[in-house]
C-alpha positions, 0 to 999 in steps of 0.5 A: 740769377738763381733767385729770379728763376726760382721766383718764375718757377713758383709763379708758373706752378701757382698758375698751373695749380690755379688752373687745376683748381678751376677745372676741378670746380667746373667738373664738379658742377657739371657732375652735380647737374647730371646727377640731380637732373633725373632725381628732380623728375617725378618717379612712377610712384609720384605720377600714380599718386598725382594721377590718383589725386587728380581723379579723386578731386572730381575735376575730370569726369573721365579717367586719364586713360580714357582722356588720353585715348580720346585725345589720341583718337582725335589726333588720328581722326580729326573732325571734318572742318565746318563748311561755311554756309553758302548763301542760296540765291533766291529761286525765281518763281515763274508766274504764268501770265495769261494772255489777253485772249485767254482772259477775255471771255468768249462772246456767246453765240445766239441760241435762237432760230429765225422762223420768219421775217416781215420786212418793211422796206420804206421803214426798216425800223418797223420790220419784225421777225419771228424768233424761236427761243430756247424754251420752245416759245416763238415771239415777234421781235423788232429792232431794239428788243432784247433776246437774252444777252442780245439786242436786235440791231436791225432786221434785213430781208433775209436775216436779223443782225443782233449785238452782244456787247461789242460783238455782232452776229448775223442770224439767218432764216432757219431751214424749212425742215427745221421750221416744219419739224417745229410745226409738227411738234405743236398741235395747237398754240395756247392762247397767251396771257396778257403778261406773255403778250407784253413779254413777246412784243407786238402782234403781227401788224397788218401789211402796210403799203411798201412792206414786202412780206413772205407769201401767205402760203409759205408763212402758214407752212412755216407756222404749221397752220396748213390744213 
């Protein structure tokens, strides 16, 4: 009986001794880790040596302090984000379109004075009119003749109808004062040459039966031939 208890006591002591040895091993391992950790870190001298080697190899053009200062400055003041370019909508150009009324040229107005009419009622196409042109020359015209840009369309008893393109103008007899003023401005009418006669048209035809003319005294007064 005593032998059994002795064996049990020895077994228990062996287990306790094994536990102590295991605990000792664990404690020694932890102590080694704590002791060698700081020793493995580079010292200040090693850092300076490493910094000098990095500076001498020429891989970085700036000193480390400057690089650190730049990195810290970028950290404090980060660059503004680049905005995405916004596509600008095309500007609509407003083109002023001229109206048809502005594009169409204005029709010229007659610059002539009507000084006399020899109206033939039976044959109106044979009627003639005495017209003062802008150059100061008077000429007899009949239907179909040209007066500048105008064409004589017809001759009535007291007016002349002329046409320029699609525009029609009515030219009435000039006032007596205008005719008298023109008559005073000329003392004598020069004899026209043959070329001028062709340009002026036919001479005044003699009165024909059925032709209504102005009284001779009025015609002579308008032409400035009264003595």
